C-alpha positions, -999 to +999 in steps of 0.1 A: +000+000+000+013+034-009+027+056+019+023+094+017+057+110+025+053+145+040+075+175+044+067+204+068+074+240+059+075+259+092+081+234+120+071+258+148+049+255+179+018+242+162+037+212+148+051+200+181+020+182+194-011+193+175-001+183+140+035+171+134+032+137+151-001+132+134+018+128+101+039+101+117+010+083+135-016+083+107-019+051+087+001+050+055+017+083+063+053+093+071+071+125+080+104+126+060+115+163+060+110+196+079+120+231+071+126+262+092+148+292+084+167+289+116+191+259+110+195+251+147+157+250+153+152+229+122+179+204+132+166+203+167+130+195+156+142+168+132+163+152+159+136+153+186+109+139+163+131+114+144+126+131+110+153+120+086+159+154+068+158+190+076+162+222+055+165+259+059+151+265+023+115+258+015+122+253-022+147+225-014+121+207+006+095+211-021+120+198-048+130+168-027+119+138-047+112+118-015+086+144-004+052+135-018+031+162-001+037+194+017+022+207+050+026+245+053+026+256+090+039+291+087+019+323+096-007+332+069+015+358+052+035+329+036+008+304+028+001+315-007+037+317-018+047+282-005+014+266-015+016+277-051+053+267-053+045+232-040+014+227-063+034+239-093+059+212-084+030+187-085+028+182-048-005+182-029-007+208-001-022+208+034-021+244+047-027+258+081-058+280+088-068+306+079-061+295+043-044+328+034-043+365+041-075+373+022-100+360-003-079+371-033-050+350-022-073+320-016-085+323-051-050+323-065-042+292-045-074+275-058-065+284-093-030+270-089-046+238-076-067+235-107-039+243-131-016+218-115-044+193-110-032+186-074-055+188-043-054+216-017-065+208+019-068+233+049-062+225+086-097+232+099-093+200+119-125+204+141-144+190+111-130+156+120-129+156+158-152+131+175-168+158+197-180+179+167-189+148+147-212+141+176-228+176+173-234+169+136-249+135+144-272+151+170-284+177+145-290+151+119-310+129+144-336+156+146-335+157+184-338+195+184-362+196+155-357+221+127-327+244+132-337+281+135-306+300+147-271+298+161-254+322+185-217+324+194-201+343+222-163+342+226-145+362+253-108+364+259-086+383+284-060+406+269-028+388+263+006+401+252+007+409+215+021+383+190+023+379+153-014+369+155-024+405+161-002+419+133-025+421+102+005+422+078+015+387+090-018+371+102-044+389+080-061+405+110-063+401+147-073+373+171-107+372+154-091+359+123-071+333+143-098+319+164-132+328+149-121+311+117-124+278+135-159+285+148-171+299+114-157+270+095-173+245+120-206+262+116-202+259+078-196+222+083-226+217+107-251+240+091-240+246+055-226+276+038-233+312+049-251+331+022-251+367+035-231+385+061-231+418+080-206+428+106-189+454+128-154+455+142-135+479+164-106+483+188-116+490+224-084+481+242-060+501+221-032+475+228-025+470+190-038+481+156-059+450+148-095+446+158-102+433+193-140+433+192-163+419+165-200+413+160-213+394+130-248+386+117-253+360+090-279+340+072-271+304+060-282+291+026-304+267+045-324+297+060-308+294+095-298+327+111-267+334+132-250+360+153-215+360+168-198+383+193-160+381+199-142+403+225-105+399+234-103+425+262-128+408+285-125+397+322-125+360+313-118+334+287-150+317+275-166+305+243-200+290+237-221+281+207-259+275+209-278+259+180-315+264+186-342+244+170-380+239+172-377+211+198-345+221+218-310+233+216-274+221+215-247+240+234-210+234+229-176+251+229-153+255+200-122+256+222-130+249+259-131+214+272-167+214+280-194+188+274-219+191+246-253+197+262-286+189+245-316+206+261-352+197+253-386+198+271-376+165+286-345+179+303-307+182+296-283+155+285-245+161+285-220+143+262-183+146+272-161+134+244-124+139+248-101+152+221-072+130+208-037+139+220-026+149+185-056+170+177-051+173+139-045+135+134-081+126+125-082+152+098-047+143+086-059+107+082-087+118+059-062+138+039-039+108+036-069+086+027-080+110+000-045+112-015-045+074-016-079+073-033-095+057-003-119+084+008-126+122+010-115+150+032-141+175+043-117+205+046-105+217+013-096+250-003-131+251-017-147+250+018-120+271+035-124+301+011-160+304+023-148+310+058-122+335+046-149+354+027-172+355+058-144+370+079-134+394+052-169+407+048-172+412+086-139+430+088-138+450+056-152+482+070-127+482+098-097+478+075-110+503+050-114+532+074-085+551+090-082+536+125 
């Protein structure tokens, strides 16, 4: 059976536990090379994770004939460049979220995928986690009846600035980094969003990026939704509620809380733990798809929808002089 041999561009923090070992532990998958511009850090990662090769040049990794597919784990500012280079070299790509800096870059990446006839996957790994598959199963069971609306509230305490609040590197602020997961998950659970309105501002004045966002949206299915994200709050908390004609389902995107189903008959909690290597279930579907053994639910085609929702919500903020 064919084994997919992976190379990682950008073997930083996210690859230590969340993703990197997933490429080694997934069936018919192997991690054969990593790249980081700092030679000492690249060599250290390769040694600690038993990876045979390391590079300081992304193009050398892409051109390595023993690398079949490329995982891009850099900040978003570099996603487009490396993804297009890899696809032009005929290598499938699995890229971190958000897919790119903006929708225009996402479109360029999708066009490169079409031109090269190689697949493009995006690391919205919650689509394959058992906890959220359970939410999808509950929705499809009809236990809460017909879905009417979804509400999200995500609060975060102010934390020291990082590249994630530098729009020239991340494409926005913490909203882009974390709300992308929730919005993509809602796309998976409820279908595509058809129309969006939003407001964004900066209340804390700790950095230039947005730190408070409100969005309102209507899904193609007719479901309505609202979301509020504030990153200068007194606590860290996130909660999604999907309300139907017979009940509601409450769950967190990030916090380790149970799913709770509430109906007229009472409440029922479901506690489903995440796997240790949280991206491994999605990575397995990517490997299976590359081997012709199945499909992956998180592709460039699905991920560009989430980028468009975020861009529509934030565009007024970034157009004005703030």
